[in-house]
Backbone as XML, in Angstrom:
<?xml version="1.0"?>
<chain id="A" units="angstrom">
  <residue number="1" name="MET">
    <atom name="N" x="0.854" y="-1.172" z="0.000"/>
    <atom name="CA" x="0.000" y="0.000" z="0.000"/>
    <atom name="C" x="0.899" y="1.234" z="0.000"/>
  </residue>
  <residue number="2" name="SER">
    <atom name="N" x="0.524" y="2.226" z="-0.756"/>
    <atom name="CA" x="1.315" y="3.450" z="-0.831"/>
    <atom name="C" x="1.184" y="4.242" z="0.471"/>
  </residue>
  <residue number="3" name="VAL">
    <atom name="N" x="2.083" y="5.172" z="0.656"/>
    <atom name="CA" x="2.054" y="6.017" z="1.851"/>
    <atom name="C" x="0.763" y="6.822" z="1.899"/>
  </residue>
  <residue number="4" name="LEU">
    <atom name="N" x="0.335" y="7.351" z="0.758"/>
    <atom name="CA" x="-0.900" y="8.123" z="0.704"/>
    <atom name="C" x="-2.105" y="7.255" z="1.059"/>
  </residue>
  <residue number="5" name="ALA">
    <atom name="N" x="-2.171" y="6.065" z="0.503"/>
    <atom name="CA" x="-3.283" y="5.158" z="0.796"/>
    <atom name="C" x="-3.280" y="4.775" z="2.269"/>
  </residue>
  <residue number="6" name="ASP">
    <atom name="N" x="-2.097" y="4.523" z="2.817"/>
    <atom name="CA" x="-1.982" y="4.159" z="4.224"/>
    <atom name="C" x="-2.467" y="5.308" z="5.108"/>
  </residue>
  <residue number="7" name="GLU">
    <atom name="N" x="-2.133" y="6.531" z="4.751"/>
    <atom name="CA" x="-2.584" y="7.692" z="5.525"/>
    <atom name="C" x="-4.093" y="7.863" z="5.421"/>
  </residue>
  <residue number="8" name="LYS">
    <atom name="N" x="-4.666" y="7.590" z="4.250"/>
    <atom name="CA" x="-6.119" y="7.685" z="4.089"/>
    <atom name="C" x="-6.825" y="6.639" z="4.950"/>
  </residue>
  <residue number="9" name="VAL">
    <atom name="N" x="-6.256" y="5.446" z="5.051"/>
    <atom name="CA" x="-6.830" y="4.401" z="5.910"/>
    <atom name="C" x="-6.776" y="4.856" z="7.369"/>
  </residue>
  <residue number="10" name="ARG">
    <atom name="N" x="-5.645" y="5.413" z="7.801"/>
    <atom name="CA" x="-5.529" y="5.888" z="9.191"/>
    <atom name="C" x="-6.491" y="7.050" z="9.461"/>
  </residue>
  <residue number="11" name="ALA">
    <atom name="N" x="-6.639" y="7.952" z="8.492"/>
    <atom name="CA" x="-7.576" y="9.070" z="8.655"/>
    <atom name="C" x="-9.007" y="8.550" z="8.778"/>
  </residue>
  <residue number="12" name="ALA">
    <atom name="N" x="-9.348" y="7.583" z="7.957"/>
    <atom name="CA" x="-10.686" y="6.991" z="8.027"/>
    <atom name="C" x="-10.894" y="6.304" z="9.368"/>
  </residue>
  <residue number="13" name="ALA">
    <atom name="N" x="-9.881" y="5.617" z="9.859"/>
    <atom name="CA" x="-9.983" y="4.929" z="11.145"/>
    <atom name="C" x="-10.159" y="5.930" z="12.283"/>
  </residue>
  <residue number="14" name="ARG">
    <atom name="N" x="-9.404" y="7.018" z="12.246"/>
    <atom name="CA" x="-9.550" y="8.047" z="13.289"/>
    <atom name="C" x="-10.967" y="8.629" z="13.263"/>
  </residue>
  <residue number="15" name="TRP">
    <atom name="N" x="-11.447" y="8.936" z="12.057"/>
    <atom name="CA" x="-12.789" y="9.484" z="11.916"/>
    <atom name="C" x="-13.826" y="8.497" z="12.454"/>
  </residue>
  <residue number="16" name="LEU">
    <atom name="N" x="-13.709" y="7.244" z="12.044"/>
    <atom name="CA" x="-14.685" y="6.237" z="12.450"/>
    <atom name="C" x="-14.647" y="5.997" z="13.955"/>
  </residue>
  <residue number="17" name="SER">
    <atom name="N" x="-13.466" y="6.032" z="14.543"/>
    <atom name="CA" x="-13.362" y="5.775" z="15.979"/>
    <atom name="C" x="-14.077" y="6.846" z="16.800"/>
  </residue>
  <residue number="18" name="GLU">
    <atom name="N" x="-14.340" y="8.005" z="16.206"/>
    <atom name="CA" x="-15.014" y="9.097" z="16.903"/>
    <atom name="C" x="-16.519" y="9.126" z="16.652"/>
  </residue>
  <residue number="19" name="GLN">
    <atom name="N" x="-17.014" y="8.259" z="15.782"/>
    <atom name="CA" x="-18.442" y="8.249" z="15.448"/>
    <atom name="C" x="-19.217" y="7.444" z="16.487"/>
  </residue>
  <residue number="20" name="ASN">
    <atom name="N" x="-20.277" y="8.066" z="17.013"/>
    <atom name="CA" x="-21.140" y="7.375" z="17.953"/>
    <atom name="C" x="-22.558" y="7.890" z="17.735"/>
  </residue>
  <residue number="21" name="PRO">
    <atom name="N" x="-23.412" y="7.097" z="17.164"/>
    <atom name="CA" x="-23.215" y="5.707" z="16.752"/>
    <atom name="C" x="-22.477" y="5.626" z="15.416"/>
  </residue>
  <residue number="22" name="VAL">
    <atom name="N" x="-22.005" y="4.433" z="15.138"/>
    <atom name="CA" x="-21.354" y="4.173" z="13.853"/>
    <atom name="C" x="-22.415" y="4.265" z="12.764"/>
  </residue>
  <residue number="23" name="PRO">
    <atom name="N" x="-22.116" y="4.971" z="11.667"/>
    <atom name="CA" x="-23.126" y="5.111" z="10.617"/>
    <atom name="C" x="-23.472" y="3.768" z="9.968"/>
  </residue>
  <residue number="24" name="PRO">
    <atom name="N" x="-24.726" y="3.627" z="9.534"/>
    <atom name="CA" x="-25.086" y="2.403" z="8.812"/>
    <atom name="C" x="-24.281" y="2.289" z="7.515"/>
  </residue>
  <residue number="25" name="HIS">
    <atom name="N" x="-24.067" y="1.082" z="7.085"/>
    <atom name="CA" x="-23.325" y="0.817" z="5.844"/>
    <atom name="C" x="-21.953" y="1.493" z="5.885"/>
  </residue>
  <residue number="26" name="VAL">
    <atom name="N" x="-21.281" y="1.331" z="7.002"/>
    <atom name="CA" x="-20.052" y="2.079" z="7.282"/>
    <atom name="C" x="-18.965" y="1.854" z="6.230"/>
  </residue>
  <residue number="27" name="VAL">
    <atom name="N" x="-18.857" y="0.665" z="5.694"/>
    <atom name="CA" x="-17.818" y="0.414" z="4.682"/>
    <atom name="C" x="-18.072" y="1.291" z="3.460"/>
  </residue>
  <residue number="28" name="ASN">
    <atom name="N" x="-19.311" y="1.366" z="3.012"/>
    <atom name="CA" x="-19.624" y="2.223" z="1.858"/>
    <atom name="C" x="-19.400" y="3.693" z="2.182"/>
  </residue>
  <residue number="29" name="VAL">
    <atom name="N" x="-19.730" y="4.102" z="3.392"/>
    <atom name="CA" x="-19.511" y="5.494" z="3.799"/>
    <atom name="C" x="-18.021" y="5.819" z="3.751"/>
  </residue>
  <residue number="30" name="ILE">
    <atom name="N" x="-17.206" y="4.945" z="4.317"/>
    <atom name="CA" x="-15.759" y="5.173" z="4.347"/>
    <atom name="C" x="-15.183" y="5.152" z="2.930"/>
  </residue>
  <residue number="31" name="LYS">
    <atom name="N" x="-15.634" y="4.224" z="2.101"/>
    <atom name="CA" x="-15.142" y="4.168" z="0.721"/>
    <atom name="C" x="-15.371" y="5.495" z="0.017"/>
  </residue>
  <residue number="32" name="THR">
    <atom name="N" x="-16.562" y="6.043" z="0.173"/>
    <atom name="CA" x="-16.909" y="7.289" z="-0.501"/>
    <atom name="C" x="-16.201" y="8.489" z="0.123"/>
  </residue>
  <residue number="33" name="LYS">
    <atom name="N" x="-16.270" y="8.594" z="1.438"/>
    <atom name="CA" x="-15.738" y="9.765" z="2.146"/>
    <atom name="C" x="-14.216" y="9.878" z="2.023"/>
  </residue>
  <residue number="34" name="PHE">
    <atom name="N" x="-13.510" y="8.733" z="2.007"/>
    <atom name="CA" x="-12.049" y="8.754" z="2.008"/>
    <atom name="C" x="-11.437" y="8.203" z="0.721"/>
  </residue>
  <residue number="35" name="ASP">
    <atom name="N" x="-12.271" y="7.918" z="-0.272"/>
    <atom name="CA" x="-11.802" y="7.416" z="-1.570"/>
    <atom name="C" x="-10.931" y="6.175" z="-1.401"/>
  </residue>
  <residue number="36" name="LEU">
    <atom name="N" x="-11.508" y="5.172" z="-0.732"/>
    <atom name="CA" x="-10.790" y="3.923" z="-0.469"/>
    <atom name="C" x="-11.451" y="2.769" z="-1.201"/>
  </residue>
  <residue number="37" name="LYS">
    <atom name="N" x="-10.687" y="1.719" z="-1.393"/>
    <atom name="CA" x="-11.231" y="0.461" z="-1.909"/>
    <atom name="C" x="-11.873" y="-0.284" z="-0.738"/>
  </residue>
  <residue number="38" name="ALA">
    <atom name="N" x="-12.677" y="-1.299" z="-1.035"/>
    <atom name="CA" x="-13.391" y="-2.027" z="0.013"/>
    <atom name="C" x="-12.436" y="-2.636" z="1.040"/>
  </residue>
  <residue number="39" name="LEU">
    <atom name="N" x="-11.363" y="-3.235" z="0.589"/>
    <atom name="CA" x="-10.410" y="-3.841" z="1.523"/>
    <atom name="C" x="-9.793" y="-2.788" z="2.435"/>
  </residue>
  <residue number="40" name="GLN">
    <atom name="N" x="-9.468" y="-1.626" z="1.882"/>
    <atom name="CA" x="-8.900" y="-0.547" z="2.688"/>
    <atom name="C" x="-9.928" y="-0.043" z="3.709"/>
  </residue>
  <residue number="41" name="ALA">
    <atom name="N" x="-11.187" y="0.047" z="3.311"/>
    <atom name="CA" x="-12.243" y="0.472" z="4.234"/>
    <atom name="C" x="-12.393" y="-0.526" z="5.371"/>
  </residue>
  <residue number="42" name="CYS">
    <atom name="N" x="-12.281" y="-1.799" z="5.061"/>
    <atom name="CA" x="-12.343" y="-2.833" z="6.098"/>
    <atom name="C" x="-11.142" y="-2.726" z="7.040"/>
  </residue>
  <residue number="43" name="GLU">
    <atom name="N" x="-9.976" y="-2.437" z="6.489"/>
    <atom name="CA" x="-8.788" y="-2.235" z="7.325"/>
    <atom name="C" x="-9.002" y="-1.041" z="8.253"/>
  </residue>
  <residue number="44" name="ALA">
    <atom name="N" x="-9.619" y="0.015" z="7.742"/>
    <atom name="CA" x="-9.907" y="1.188" z="8.563"/>
    <atom name="C" x="-10.870" y="0.835" z="9.697"/>
  </residue>
  <residue number="45" name="CYS">
    <atom name="N" x="-11.846" y="-0.013" z="9.420"/>
    <atom name="CA" x="-12.778" y="-0.451" z="10.467"/>
    <atom name="C" x="-12.039" y="-1.206" z="11.565"/>
  </residue>
  <residue number="46" name="LYS">
    <atom name="N" x="-11.151" y="-2.077" z="11.179"/>
    <atom name="CA" x="-10.365" y="-2.841" z="12.152"/>
    <atom name="C" x="-9.491" y="-1.896" z="12.975"/>
  </residue>
  <residue number="47" name="LEU">
    <atom name="N" x="-8.827" y="-0.970" z="12.320"/>
    <atom name="CA" x="-7.962" y="-0.032" z="13.001"/>
    <atom name="C" x="-8.778" y="0.883" z="13.932"/>
  </residue>
  <residue number="48" name="ALA">
    <atom name="N" x="-9.950" y="1.282" z="13.512"/>
    <atom name="CA" x="-10.821" y="2.112" z="14.359"/>
    <atom name="C" x="-11.177" y="1.368" z="15.634"/>
  </residue>
  <residue number="49" name="GLN">
    <atom name="N" x="-11.445" y="0.079" z="15.517"/>
    <atom name="CA" x="-11.748" y="-0.716" z="16.708"/>
    <atom name="C" x="-10.532" y="-0.762" z="17.629"/>
  </residue>
  <residue number="50" name="ASP">
    <atom name="N" x="-9.334" y="-0.889" z="17.057"/>
    <atom name="CA" x="-8.105" y="-0.864" z="17.858"/>
    <atom name="C" x="-7.971" y="0.477" z="18.589"/>
  </residue>
  <residue number="51" name="TYR">
    <atom name="N" x="-8.274" y="1.575" z="17.880"/>
    <atom name="CA" x="-8.206" y="2.905" z="18.499"/>
    <atom name="C" x="-9.181" y="3.010" z="19.656"/>
  </residue>
  <residue number="52" name="ARG">
    <atom name="N" x="-10.404" y="2.508" z="19.469"/>
    <atom name="CA" x="-11.415" y="2.549" z="20.542"/>
    <atom name="C" x="-10.968" y="1.731" z="21.751"/>
  </residue>
  <residue number="53" name="SER">
    <atom name="N" x="-10.387" y="0.589" z="21.491"/>
    <atom name="CA" x="-9.949" y="-0.296" z="22.573"/>
    <atom name="C" x="-8.791" y="0.304" z="23.363"/>
  </residue>
  <residue number="54" name="ALA">
    <atom name="N" x="-7.977" y="1.112" z="22.693"/>
    <atom name="CA" x="-6.802" y="1.699" z="23.348"/>
    <atom name="C" x="-7.180" y="2.870" z="24.256"/>
  </residue>
  <residue number="55" name="ARG">
    <atom name="N" x="-8.375" y="3.399" z="24.117"/>
    <atom name="CA" x="-8.789" y="4.542" z="24.950"/>
    <atom name="C" x="-9.065" y="4.140" z="26.362"/>
  </residue>
</chain>
């Protein structure tokens, strides 16, 4: 993954970790909002959960 793509995944994860409640169809929301592929959006979801757990 490129540095830019990796940063977009982290930005999406940070954004998602702050959403309460999590928006419906979150993968599609992240794909559109952060211009990510489905796999990258799923990675962002996983990372967001890690961020929430670390708080």
